[in-house]
Backbone atoms as SQL, in Angstrom:
CREATE TABLE atoms (id INTEGER PRIMARY KEY, chain TEXT, resi INTEGER, resn TEXT, atom TEXT, x REAL, y REAL, z REAL);
INSERT INTO atoms VALUES
  (1, 'A', 1, 'MET', 'N', -21.440, 58.507, 32.200),
  (2, 'A', 1, 'MET', 'CA', -21.563, 59.897, 31.815),
  (3, 'A', 1, 'MET', 'C', -22.489, 60.668, 32.765),
  (4, 'A', 2, 'ARG', 'N', -23.612, 60.044, 33.100),
  (5, 'A', 2, 'ARG', 'CA', -24.548, 60.707, 34.010),
  (6, 'A', 2, 'ARG', 'C', -23.917, 60.900, 35.389),
  (7, 'A', 3, 'ARG', 'N', -23.118, 59.948, 35.797),
  (8, 'A', 3, 'ARG', 'CA', -22.493, 60.039, 37.110),
  (9, 'A', 3, 'ARG', 'C', -21.526, 61.226, 37.157),
  (10, 'A', 4, 'LYS', 'N', -20.746, 61.423, 36.103),
  (11, 'A', 4, 'LYS', 'CA', -19.829, 62.560, 36.045),
  (12, 'A', 4, 'LYS', 'C', -20.597, 63.874, 36.080),
  (13, 'A', 5, 'PHE', 'N', -21.700, 63.928, 35.368),
  (14, 'A', 5, 'PHE', 'CA', -22.527, 65.134, 35.353),
  (15, 'A', 5, 'PHE', 'C', -23.088, 65.415, 36.746),
  (16, 'A', 6, 'THR', 'N', -23.579, 64.373, 37.407),
  (17, 'A', 6, 'THR', 'CA', -24.139, 64.524, 38.747),
  (18, 'A', 6, 'THR', 'C', -23.073, 64.979, 39.738),
  (19, 'A', 7, 'VAL', 'N', -21.880, 64.394, 39.660),
  (20, 'A', 7, 'VAL', 'CA', -20.791, 64.796, 40.542),
  (21, 'A', 7, 'VAL', 'C', -20.409, 66.248, 40.267),
  (22, 'A', 8, 'GLY', 'N', -20.347, 66.652, 39.001),
  (23, 'A', 8, 'GLY', 'CA', -20.013, 68.036, 38.640),
  (24, 'A', 8, 'GLY', 'C', -21.033, 69.019, 39.180),
  (25, 'A', 9, 'VAL', 'N', -22.306, 68.711, 39.026),
  (26, 'A', 9, 'VAL', 'CA', -23.366, 69.588, 39.540),
  (27, 'A', 9, 'VAL', 'C', -23.308, 69.652, 41.063),
  (28, 'A', 10, 'GLY', 'N', -23.032, 68.514, 41.687),
  (29, 'A', 10, 'GLY', 'CA', -22.914, 68.499, 43.144),
  (30, 'A', 10, 'GLY', 'C', -21.759, 69.349, 43.635),
  (31, 'A', 11, 'LEU', 'N', -20.624, 69.274, 42.959),
  (32, 'A', 11, 'LEU', 'CA', -19.474, 70.095, 43.343),
  (33, 'A', 11, 'LEU', 'C', -19.752, 71.578, 43.165),
  (34, 'A', 12, 'VAL', 'N', -20.398, 71.938, 42.078),
  (35, 'A', 12, 'VAL', 'CA', -20.755, 73.341, 41.858),
  (36, 'A', 12, 'VAL', 'C', -21.696, 73.814, 42.962),
  (37, 'A', 13, 'GLY', 'N', -22.643, 72.974, 43.346),
  (38, 'A', 13, 'GLY', 'CA', -23.560, 73.336, 44.424),
  (39, 'A', 13, 'GLY', 'C', -22.855, 73.532, 45.749),
  (40, 'A', 14, 'VAL', 'N', -21.909, 72.664, 46.064),
  (41, 'A', 14, 'VAL', 'CA', -21.160, 72.797, 47.319),
  (42, 'A', 14, 'VAL', 'C', -20.320, 74.066, 47.307),
  (43, 'A', 15, 'VAL', 'N', -19.633, 74.331, 46.199),
  (44, 'A', 15, 'VAL', 'CA', -18.811, 75.541, 46.094),
  (45, 'A', 15, 'VAL', 'C', -19.688, 76.782, 46.220),
  (46, 'A', 16, 'LEU', 'N', -20.841, 76.783, 45.585),
  (47, 'A', 16, 'LEU', 'CA', -21.759, 77.918, 45.677),
  (48, 'A', 16, 'LEU', 'C', -22.254, 78.111, 47.110),
  (49, 'A', 17, 'ALA', 'N', -22.604, 77.029, 47.787),
  (50, 'A', 17, 'ALA', 'CA', -23.077, 77.135, 49.172),
  (51, 'A', 17, 'ALA', 'C', -21.987, 77.665, 50.095),
  (52, 'A', 18, 'VAL', 'N', -20.759, 77.206, 49.922),
  (53, 'A', 18, 'VAL', 'CA', -19.655, 77.689, 50.755),
  (54, 'A', 18, 'VAL', 'C', -19.389, 79.161, 50.479),
  (55, 'A', 19, 'THR', 'N', -19.436, 79.554, 49.206),
  (56, 'A', 19, 'THR', 'CA', -19.210, 80.960, 48.841),
  (57, 'A', 19, 'THR', 'C', -20.259, 81.860, 49.482),
  (58, 'A', 20, 'VAL', 'N', -21.510, 81.479, 49.418),
  (59, 'A', 20, 'VAL', 'CA', -22.583, 82.279, 50.023),
  (60, 'A', 20, 'VAL', 'C', -22.406, 82.348, 51.535),
  (61, 'A', 21, 'ALA', 'N', -22.039, 81.225, 52.160),
  (62, 'A', 21, 'ALA', 'CA', -21.852, 81.223, 53.616),
  (63, 'A', 21, 'ALA', 'C', -20.695, 82.131, 54.026),
  (64, 'A', 22, 'VAL', 'N', -19.610, 82.117, 53.270),
  (65, 'A', 22, 'VAL', 'CA', -18.457, 82.963, 53.594),
  (66, 'A', 22, 'VAL', 'C', -18.791, 84.427, 53.369),
  (67, 'A', 23, 'CYS', 'N', -19.430, 84.742, 52.253),
  (68, 'A', 23, 'CYS', 'CA', -19.798, 86.141, 51.972),
  (69, 'A', 23, 'CYS', 'C', -20.801, 86.668, 52.979),
  (70, 'A', 24, 'ASP', 'N', -21.663, 85.802, 53.473),
  (71, 'A', 24, 'ASP', 'CA', -22.658, 86.218, 54.454),
  (72, 'A', 24, 'ASP', 'C', -22.009, 86.591, 55.779),
  (73, 'A', 25, 'GLN', 'N', -20.908, 85.951, 56.127),
  (74, 'A', 25, 'GLN', 'CA', -20.254, 86.197, 57.403),
  (75, 'A', 25, 'GLN', 'C', -19.180, 87.274, 57.335),
  (76, 'A', 26, 'MET', 'N', -18.813, 87.723, 56.143),
  (77, 'A', 26, 'MET', 'CA', -17.762, 88.719, 56.016),
  (78, 'A', 26, 'MET', 'C', -18.262, 90.077, 56.494),
  (79, 'A', 27, 'PRO', 'N', -17.561, 90.694, 57.444),
  (80, 'A', 27, 'PRO', 'CA', -17.998, 92.013, 57.915),
  (81, 'A', 27, 'PRO', 'C', -17.674, 93.087, 56.886),
  (82, 'A', 28, 'THR', 'N', -18.618, 93.949, 56.645),
  (83, 'A', 28, 'THR', 'CA', -18.382, 95.092, 55.762),
  (84, 'A', 28, 'THR', 'C', -18.580, 96.351, 56.587),
  (85, 'A', 29, 'GLU', 'N', -17.640, 97.217, 56.518),
  (86, 'A', 29, 'GLU', 'CA', -17.699, 98.464, 57.269),
  (87, 'A', 29, 'GLU', 'C', -18.282, 99.569, 56.390),
  (88, 'A', 30, 'PRO', 'N', -19.001, 100.502, 56.991),
  (89, 'A', 30, 'PRO', 'CA', -19.493, 101.636, 56.212),
  (90, 'A', 30, 'PRO', 'C', -18.316, 102.490, 55.741),
  (91, 'A', 31, 'PRO', 'N', -18.479, 103.213, 54.641),
  (92, 'A', 31, 'PRO', 'CA', -17.377, 104.005, 54.078),
  (93, 'A', 31, 'PRO', 'C', -17.147, 105.304, 54.847),
  (94, 'A', 32, 'LEU', 'N', -16.782, 105.190, 56.107),
  (95, 'A', 32, 'LEU', 'CA', -16.591, 106.353, 56.973),
  (96, 'A', 32, 'LEU', 'C', -15.151, 106.407, 57.469),
  (97, 'A', 33, 'ARG', 'N', -14.737, 107.613, 57.857),
  (98, 'A', 33, 'ARG', 'CA', -13.443, 107.790, 58.521),
  (99, 'A', 33, 'ARG', 'C', -13.576, 108.921, 59.533),
  (100, 'A', 34, 'VAL', 'N', -12.812, 108.841, 60.587),
  (101, 'A', 34, 'VAL', 'CA', -12.852, 109.848, 61.643),
  (102, 'A', 34, 'VAL', 'C', -12.441, 111.194, 61.055),
  (103, 'A', 35, 'GLY', 'N', -13.179, 112.248, 61.429),
  (104, 'A', 35, 'GLY', 'CA', -12.875, 113.602, 60.964),
  (105, 'A', 35, 'GLY', 'C', -13.754, 114.081, 59.831),
  (106, 'A', 36, 'MET', 'N', -14.632, 113.224, 59.297),
  (107, 'A', 36, 'MET', 'CA', -15.529, 113.657, 58.216),
  (108, 'A', 36, 'MET', 'C', -16.549, 114.644, 58.770),
  (109, 'A', 37, 'ASN', 'N', -16.976, 115.590, 57.933),
  (110, 'A', 37, 'ASN', 'CA', -18.022, 116.506, 58.379),
  (111, 'A', 37, 'ASN', 'C', -19.398, 115.919, 58.038),
  (112, 'A', 38, 'GLU', 'N', -20.450, 116.640, 58.403),
  (113, 'A', 38, 'GLU', 'CA', -21.815, 116.136, 58.210),
  (114, 'A', 38, 'GLU', 'C', -22.142, 115.847, 56.755),
  (115, 'A', 39, 'MET', 'N', -21.759, 116.752, 55.871),
  (116, 'A', 39, 'MET', 'CA', -22.086, 116.581, 54.453),
  (117, 'A', 39, 'MET', 'C', -21.373, 115.374, 53.849),
  (118, 'A', 40, 'GLU', 'N', -20.146, 115.126, 54.253),
  (119, 'A', 40, 'GLU', 'CA', -19.420, 113.957, 53.750),
  (120, 'A', 40, 'GLU', 'C', -20.077, 112.662, 54.230),
  (121, 'A', 41, 'VAL', 'N', -20.528, 112.665, 55.471),
  (122, 'A', 41, 'VAL', 'CA', -21.217, 111.487, 56.003),
  (123, 'A', 41, 'VAL', 'C', -22.530, 111.270, 55.269),
  (124, 'A', 42, 'MET', 'N', -23.267, 112.350, 55.008),
  (125, 'A', 42, 'MET', 'CA', -24.536, 112.218, 54.278),
  (126, 'A', 42, 'MET', 'C', -24.306, 111.727, 52.854),
  (127, 'A', 43, 'LYS', 'N', -23.234, 112.154, 52.209),
  (128, 'A', 43, 'LYS', 'CA', -22.916, 111.657, 50.866),
  (129, 'A', 43, 'LYS', 'C', -22.619, 110.162, 50.894),
  (130, 'A', 44, 'ALA', 'N', -21.920, 109.715, 51.922),
  (131, 'A', 44, 'ALA', 'CA', -21.526, 108.313, 52.006),
  (132, 'A', 44, 'ALA', 'C', -22.675, 107.398, 52.406),
  (133, 'A', 45, 'LEU', 'N', -23.590, 107.887, 53.252),
  (134, 'A', 45, 'LEU', 'CA', -24.622, 107.017, 53.820),
  (135, 'A', 45, 'LEU', 'C', -26.052, 107.382, 53.461),
  (136, 'A', 46, 'ASP', 'N', -26.276, 108.447, 52.716),
  (137, 'A', 46, 'ASP', 'CA', -27.611, 108.886, 52.335),
  (138, 'A', 46, 'ASP', 'C', -28.225, 109.720, 53.461),
  (139, 'A', 47, 'VAL', 'N', -29.518, 109.875, 53.468),
  (140, 'A', 47, 'VAL', 'CA', -30.219, 110.752, 54.417),
  (141, 'A', 47, 'VAL', 'C', -30.428, 110.017, 55.738),
  (142, 'A', 48, 'PRO', 'N', -30.169, 110.678, 56.890),
  (143, 'A', 48, 'PRO', 'CA', -30.345, 109.990, 58.181),
  (144, 'A', 48, 'PRO', 'C', -31.816, 109.782, 58.513),
  (145, 'A', 49, 'LEU', 'N', -32.050, 108.809, 59.377),
  (146, 'A', 49, 'LEU', 'CA', -33.396, 108.592, 59.891),
  (147, 'A', 49, 'LEU', 'C', -33.739, 109.730, 60.840),
  (148, 'A', 50, 'PRO', 'N', -35.006, 110.131, 60.916),
  (149, 'A', 50, 'PRO', 'CA', -35.364, 111.261, 61.773),
  (150, 'A', 50, 'PRO', 'C', -35.195, 110.928, 63.259),
  (151, 'A', 51, 'LEU', 'N', -34.691, 111.891, 63.990),
  (152, 'A', 51, 'LEU', 'CA', -34.565, 111.772, 65.444),
  (153, 'A', 51, 'LEU', 'C', -35.301, 112.936, 66.084),
  (154, 'A', 52, 'SER', 'N', -36.011, 112.683, 67.161),
  (155, 'A', 52, 'SER', 'CA', -36.756, 113.762, 67.796),
  (156, 'A', 52, 'SER', 'C', -36.180, 114.149, 69.160),
  (157, 'A', 53, 'ILE', 'N', -35.262, 113.358, 69.706),
  (158, 'A', 53, 'ILE', 'CA', -34.788, 113.604, 71.061),
  (159, 'A', 53, 'ILE', 'C', -33.543, 114.483, 71.085),
  (160, 'A', 54, 'ARG', 'N', -32.556, 114.175, 70.234),
  (161, 'A', 54, 'ARG', 'CA', -31.272, 114.853, 70.295),
  (162, 'A', 54, 'ARG', 'C', -31.055, 115.752, 69.095),
  (163, 'A', 55, 'ASP', 'N', -30.051, 116.611, 69.248),
  (164, 'A', 55, 'ASP', 'CA', -29.612, 117.439, 68.135),
  (165, 'A', 55, 'ASP', 'C', -29.016, 116.530, 67.064),
  (166, 'A', 56, 'PRO', 'N', -29.531, 116.554, 65.836),
  (167, 'A', 56, 'PRO', 'CA', -29.027, 115.639, 64.811),
  (168, 'A', 56, 'PRO', 'C', -27.557, 115.856, 64.476),
  (169, 'A', 57, 'ARG', 'N', -26.974, 116.966, 64.892),
  (170, 'A', 57, 'ARG', 'CA', -25.552, 117.181, 64.613),
  (171, 'A', 57, 'ARG', 'C', -24.664, 116.400, 65.578),
  (172, 'A', 58, 'GLU', 'N', -25.187, 115.996, 66.707),
  (173, 'A', 58, 'GLU', 'CA', -24.391, 115.242, 67.676),
  (174, 'A', 58, 'GLU', 'C', -24.528, 113.740, 67.482),
  (175, 'A', 59, 'TYR', 'N', -25.636, 113.306, 66.924),
  (176, 'A', 59, 'TYR', 'CA', -25.950, 111.881, 66.841),
  (177, 'A', 59, 'TYR', 'C', -26.895, 111.675, 65.671),
  (178, 'A', 60, 'ALA', 'N', -26.591, 110.726, 64.803),
  (179, 'A', 60, 'ALA', 'CA', -27.484, 110.441, 63.688),
  (180, 'A', 60, 'ALA', 'C', -27.485, 108.944, 63.414),
  (181, 'A', 61, 'ARG', 'N', -28.585, 108.453, 62.890),
  (182, 'A', 61, 'ARG', 'CA', -28.730, 107.031, 62.563),
  (183, 'A', 61, 'ARG', 'C', -29.092, 106.902, 61.082),
  (184, 'A', 62, 'TYR', 'N', -28.376, 106.037, 60.391),
  (185, 'A', 62, 'TYR', 'CA', -28.591, 105.798, 58.969),
  (186, 'A', 62, 'TYR', 'C', -28.952, 104.332, 58.758),
  (187, 'A', 63, 'ARG', 'N', -29.844, 104.068, 57.806),
  (188, 'A', 63, 'ARG', 'CA', -30.252, 102.702, 57.476),
  (189, 'A', 63, 'ARG', 'C', -29.549, 102.291, 56.188),
  (190, 'A', 64, 'GLN', 'N', -28.918, 101.105, 56.196),
  (191, 'A', 64, 'GLN', 'CA', -28.272, 100.565, 55.010),
  (192, 'A', 64, 'GLN', 'C', -28.857, 99.206, 54.700),
  (193, 'A', 65, 'GLY', 'N', -29.132, 98.968, 53.416),
  (194, 'A', 65, 'GLY', 'CA', -29.589, 97.641, 53.004),
  (195, 'A', 65, 'GLY', 'C', -30.988, 97.679, 52.463),
  (196, 'A', 66, 'PRO', 'N', -31.528, 96.568, 52.109),
  (197, 'A', 66, 'PRO', 'CA', -30.946, 95.240, 52.210),
  (198, 'A', 66, 'PRO', 'C', -29.966, 94.963, 51.064),
  (199, 'A', 67, 'ASP', 'N', -28.958, 94.111, 51.337),
  (200, 'A', 67, 'ASP', 'CA', -28.019, 93.707, 50.298),
  (201, 'A', 67, 'ASP', 'C', -28.611, 92.530, 49.524),
  (202, 'A', 68, 'TRP', 'N', -27.840, 91.878, 48.698),
  (203, 'A', 68, 'TRP', 'CA', -28.365, 90.813, 47.837),
  (204, 'A', 68, 'TRP', 'C', -28.789, 89.577, 48.620),
  (205, 'A', 69, 'LEU', 'N', -28.365, 89.464, 49.886),
  (206, 'A', 69, 'LEU', 'CA', -28.794, 88.352, 50.721),
  (207, 'A', 69, 'LEU', 'C', -29.928, 88.718, 51.671),
  (208, 'A', 70, 'GLY', 'N', -30.351, 89.988, 51.677),
  (209, 'A', 70, 'GLY', 'CA', -31.436, 90.421, 52.542),
  (210, 'A', 70, 'GLY', 'C', -30.979, 90.983, 53.871),
  (211, 'A', 71, 'ASN', 'N', -29.686, 91.270, 54.026),
  (212, 'A', 71, 'ASN', 'CA', -29.165, 91.826, 55.280),
  (213, 'A', 71, 'ASN', 'C', -29.303, 93.342, 55.288),
  (214, 'A', 72, 'SER', 'N', -29.751, 93.887, 56.398),
  (215, 'A', 72, 'SER', 'CA', -29.837, 95.330, 56.597),
  (216, 'A', 72, 'SER', 'C', -29.155, 95.684, 57.906),
  (217, 'A', 73, 'ARG', 'N', -28.800, 96.953, 58.058),
  (218, 'A', 73, 'ARG', 'CA', -28.196, 97.404, 59.310),
  (219, 'A', 73, 'ARG', 'C', -28.427, 98.887, 59.492),
  (220, 'A', 74, 'ASP', 'N', -28.337, 99.309, 60.735),
  (221, 'A', 74, 'ASP', 'CA', -28.343, 100.725, 61.085),
  (222, 'A', 74, 'ASP', 'C', -26.923, 101.125, 61.435),
  (223, 'A', 75, 'VAL', 'N', -26.525, 102.303, 60.985),
  (224, 'A', 75, 'VAL', 'CA', -25.225, 102.864, 61.327),
  (225, 'A', 75, 'VAL', 'C', -25.493, 104.098, 62.178),
  (226, 'A', 76, 'CYS', 'N', -25.013, 104.084, 63.409),
  (227, 'A', 76, 'CYS', 'CA', -25.184, 105.187, 64.335),
  (228, 'A', 76, 'CYS', 'C', -23.877, 105.974, 64.379),
  (229, 'A', 77, 'VAL', 'N', -23.900, 107.239, 63.973),
  (230, 'A', 77, 'VAL', 'CA', -22.687, 108.053, 63.929),
  (231, 'A', 77, 'VAL', 'C', -22.732, 109.104, 65.036),
  (232, 'A', 78, 'HIS', 'N', -21.559, 109.403, 65.577),
  (233, 'A', 78, 'HIS', 'CA', -21.428, 110.372, 66.671),
  (234, 'A', 78, 'HIS', 'C', -20.495, 111.490, 66.216),
  (235, 'A', 79, 'PHE', 'N', -20.948, 112.737, 66.391),
  (236, 'A', 79, 'PHE', 'CA', -20.164, 113.911, 66.028),
  (237, 'A', 79, 'PHE', 'C', -19.687, 114.615, 67.290),
  (238, 'A', 80, 'ASP', 'N', -18.556, 115.335, 67.208),
  (239, 'A', 80, 'ASP', 'CA', -18.095, 116.117, 68.360),
  (240, 'A', 80, 'ASP', 'C', -18.939, 117.382, 68.490),
  (241, 'A', 81, 'ASP', 'N', -18.868, 118.013, 69.630),
  (242, 'A', 81, 'ASP', 'CA', -19.708, 119.171, 69.922),
  (243, 'A', 81, 'ASP', 'C', -19.197, 120.469, 69.307),
  (244, 'A', 82, 'GLU', 'N', -17.922, 120.562, 69.033),
  (245, 'A', 82, 'GLU', 'CA', -17.352, 121.836, 68.604),
  (246, 'A', 82, 'GLU', 'C', -17.391, 122.041, 67.092),
  (247, 'A', 83, 'GLN', 'N', -16.811, 121.126, 66.349),
  (248, 'A', 83, 'GLN', 'CA', -16.707, 121.304, 64.899),
  (249, 'A', 83, 'GLN', 'C', -17.645, 120.385, 64.118),
  (250, 'A', 84, 'TYR', 'N', -18.447, 119.605, 64.813),
  (251, 'A', 84, 'TYR', 'CA', -19.364, 118.656, 64.190),
  (252, 'A', 84, 'TYR', 'C', -18.637, 117.746, 63.210),
  (253, 'A', 85, 'ARG', 'N', -17.544, 117.171, 63.678),
  (254, 'A', 85, 'ARG', 'CA', -16.773, 116.196, 62.916),
  (255, 'A', 85, 'ARG', 'C', -17.067, 114.804, 63.457),
  (256, 'A', 86, 'LEU', 'N', -17.009, 113.822, 62.593),
  (257, 'A', 86, 'LEU', 'CA', -17.274, 112.441, 62.974),
  (258, 'A', 86, 'LEU', 'C', -16.188, 111.948, 63.932),
  (259, 'A', 87, 'ILE', 'N', -16.620, 111.416, 65.084),
  (260, 'A', 87, 'ILE', 'CA', -15.635, 110.887, 66.039),
  (261, 'A', 87, 'ILE', 'C', -15.745, 109.367, 66.167),
  (262, 'A', 88, 'SER', 'N', -16.939, 108.786, 65.945),
  (263, 'A', 88, 'SER', 'CA', -17.092, 107.331, 66.020),
  (264, 'A', 88, 'SER', 'C', -18.401, 106.917, 65.372),
  (265, 'A', 89, 'TRP', 'N', -18.542, 105.610, 65.139),
  (266, 'A', 89, 'TRP', 'CA', -19.790, 105.062, 64.615),
  (267, 'A', 89, 'TRP', 'C', -19.929, 103.622, 65.075),
  (268, 'A', 90, 'ASP', 'N', -21.173, 103.174, 65.164),
  (269, 'A', 90, 'ASP', 'CA', -21.507, 101.794, 65.542),
  (270, 'A', 90, 'ASP', 'C', -22.449, 101.237, 64.488),
  (271, 'A', 91, 'THR', 'N', -22.369, 99.942, 64.251),
  (272, 'A', 91, 'THR', 'CA', -23.307, 99.291, 63.334),
  (273, 'A', 91, 'THR', 'C', -24.146, 98.294, 64.120),
  (274, 'A', 92, 'GLU', 'N', -25.431, 98.257, 63.802),
  (275, 'A', 92, 'GLU', 'CA', -26.361, 97.332, 64.449),
  (276, 'A', 92, 'GLU', 'C', -27.082, 96.545, 63.365),
  (277, 'A', 93, 'PRO', 'N', -26.871, 95.224, 63.295),
  (278, 'A', 93, 'PRO', 'CA', -27.578, 94.439, 62.277),
  (279, 'A', 93, 'PRO', 'C', -29.070, 94.377, 62.593),
  (280, 'A', 94, 'LEU', 'N', -29.871, 94.386, 61.544),
  (281, 'A', 94, 'LEU', 'CA', -31.328, 94.283, 61.675),
  (282, 'A', 94, 'LEU', 'C', -31.758, 92.872, 61.284),
  (283, 'A', 95, 'PRO', 'N', -32.964, 92.464, 61.655),
  (284, 'A', 95, 'PRO', 'CA', -33.436, 91.129, 61.261),
  (285, 'A', 95, 'PRO', 'C', -33.414, 90.971, 59.738),
  (286, 'A', 96, 'ARG', 'N', -33.042, 89.795, 59.301),
  (287, 'A', 96, 'ARG', 'CA', -32.931, 89.517, 57.874),
  (288, 'A', 96, 'ARG', 'C', -34.307, 89.532, 57.212),
  (289, 'A', 97, 'THR', 'N', -34.357, 90.071, 56.022),
  (290, 'A', 97, 'THR', 'CA', -35.579, 90.092, 55.227),
  (291, 'A', 97, 'THR', 'C', -35.343, 89.309, 53.944),
  (292, 'A', 98, 'ARG', 'N', -36.380, 89.158, 53.161),
  (293, 'A', 98, 'ARG', 'CA', -36.244, 88.486, 51.875),
  (294, 'A', 98, 'ARG', 'C', -35.412, 89.361, 50.937),
  (295, 'A', 99, 'PRO', 'N', -34.428, 88.794, 50.246),
  (296, 'A', 99, 'PRO', 'CA', -33.620, 89.600, 49.314),
  (297, 'A', 99, 'PRO', 'C', -34.504, 90.240, 48.246),
  (298, 'A', 100, 'PRO', 'N', -34.157, 91.456, 47.801),
  (299, 'A', 100, 'PRO', 'CA', -34.998, 92.151, 46.821),
  (300, 'A', 100, 'PRO', 'C', -35.210, 91.370, 45.532),
  (301, 'A', 101, 'TRP', 'N', -34.182, 90.692, 45.041),
  (302, 'A', 101, 'TRP', 'CA', -34.325, 89.957, 43.783),
  (303, 'A', 101, 'TRP', 'C', -35.296, 88.791, 43.931),
  (304, 'A', 102, 'LEU', 'N', -35.290, 88.129, 45.091),
  (305, 'A', 102, 'LEU', 'CA', -36.217, 87.030, 45.334),
  (306, 'A', 102, 'LEU', 'C', -37.633, 87.563, 45.542),
  (307, 'A', 103, 'ASP', 'N', -37.763, 88.707, 46.196),
  (308, 'A', 103, 'ASP', 'CA', -39.070, 89.320, 46.412),
  (309, 'A', 103, 'ASP', 'C', -39.730, 89.670, 45.078),
  (310, 'A', 104, 'ARG', 'N', -38.958, 90.270, 44.167),
  (311, 'A', 104, 'ARG', 'CA', -39.506, 90.598, 42.838),
  (312, 'A', 104, 'ARG', 'C', -39.920, 89.361, 42.068),
  (313, 'A', 105, 'ALA', 'N', -39.096, 88.319, 42.133),
  (314, 'A', 105, 'ALA', 'CA', -39.420, 87.077, 41.416),
  (315, 'A', 105, 'ALA', 'C', -40.677, 86.414, 41.973),
  (316, 'A', 106, 'MET', 'N', -40.821, 86.419, 43.289),
  (317, 'A', 106, 'MET', 'CA', -42.004, 85.800, 43.889),
  (318, 'A', 106, 'MET', 'C', -43.275, 86.588, 43.576),
  (319, 'A', 107, 'LYS', 'N', -43.160, 87.915, 43.557),
  (320, 'A', 107, 'LYS', 'CA', -44.338, 88.728, 43.206),
  (321, 'A', 107, 'LYS', 'C', -44.682, 88.585, 41.732),
  (322, 'A', 108, 'ALA', 'N', -43.681, 88.370, 40.881),
  (323, 'A', 108, 'ALA', 'CA', -43.929, 88.222, 39.445),
  (324, 'A', 108, 'ALA', 'C', -44.746, 86.957, 39.147),
  (325, 'A', 109, 'VAL', 'N', -44.559, 85.901, 39.942),
  (326, 'A', 109, 'VAL', 'CA', -45.317, 84.676, 39.713),
  (327, 'A', 109, 'VAL', 'C', -46.572, 84.599, 40.569),
  (328, 'A', 110, 'GLY', 'N', -46.837, 85.663, 41.351),
  (329, 'A', 110, 'GLY', 'CA', -48.068, 85.722, 42.116),
  (330, 'A', 110, 'GLY', 'C', -47.963, 85.216, 43.546),
  (331, 'A', 111, 'TRP', 'N', -46.769, 84.885, 44.003),
  (332, 'A', 111, 'TRP', 'CA', -46.586, 84.464, 45.394),
  (333, 'A', 111, 'TRP', 'C', -46.209, 85.686, 46.196),
  (334, 'A', 112, 'ASP', 'N', -46.810, 85.851, 47.345),
  (335, 'A', 112, 'ASP', 'CA', -46.491, 87.017, 48.168),
  (336, 'A', 112, 'ASP', 'C', -46.009, 86.671, 49.511);
């Protein structure tokens, strides 16, 4: 009986580890499409990070994350010069941090 229980727990652990590994590698795209205006992009991605060099209507950077695994990224969007419509975007992954749920749990028990 104990052996069956141990095998069952081991299988659940392997399935969970594979699921986390697959979800971690799955690319997720920001909810953008070519032709969106500035307000639509701000609704989809929140408030852009401040830029001091360029006109924010031509180029903006947004921070997304961290997700449940601690992944964060910057989304850099490019607007055209005439109608300020979205023409392209790039994503840049940031260094992984501790997931928020784990951070709260560790602080709750006094570990920082």
